[in-house]
LOTOR-164230 format. One record per residue (C-alpha): residue in three letters; x negated, y negated, z. Coordinates in steps of 0.02 Angstrom, whole numbers, plus 50000, padded with zeros to 5 digits. Each point is the difference from the previous one (the first is absolute). Example, Ala and Ser with C-alpha at 12.3 -4.5 7.8 and 13.67 -1.06 7.14 Angstrom:
<sites>
ALA493855022550390SER499314982849967
</sites>
This chain:
<sites>
UNK503224888048705UNK501194991449881UNK500584982049979UNK501514993950098UNK500884996349835UNK500205018949976UNK500985002650162UNK501845004349981UNK501464989750065UNK500405004550180UNK498295007650031UNK498984994550152UNK498135000749970UNK498404995850094UNK498734987849926UNK498295008349980UNK499014986449910UNK500214982549929UNK498914995249853UNK499524983149929UNK499114984450057UNK500034994150181UNK501294986549957UNK501215013049930UNK499785011750149UNK500284985350120UNK501544994649902UNK500725017750015UNK499535001650185UNK501014984550050UNK501735008249976UNK499375016550074UNK499195010049860UNK498575007450102UNK499105016849997UNK500985013650092UNK501554989049995UNK501685007449949UNK500954993149851UNK501725005249936UNK500504997349818UNK501734992150005UNK500254997049814UNK499104998749834UNK500504987549866UNK499044999649835UNK498435006750083UNK500074987550143UNK500275007150175UNK501034994450149UNK499175007150154UNK500425001350184UNK498454995550102UNK500234999650188UNK501594989550023UNK499904990849833UNK500435003149819UNK498664994649877UNK500024999949810UNK498405004649907UNK499664999949815UNK499265015549918UNK498254992349992UNK499904997750189UNK500855016750035UNK498665008649897UNK498664993050118UNK500785009150149UNK499545018450004UNK501045012650096
</sites>
């Protein structure tokens, strides 16, 4: 497993684990970051990621992206 922040632009990956406190996991689950969910990296800007999750685009900073393992 590796953090989501290491995925390349255009790559579609599957979430294997989400680390952190319950509040952080709940915060990430609301837009669709759930285990076995598919995420596509749309763009990376200064370490921050723009991701396609289900039918939405979501921006995550590097700190949160490091909590999502693929």
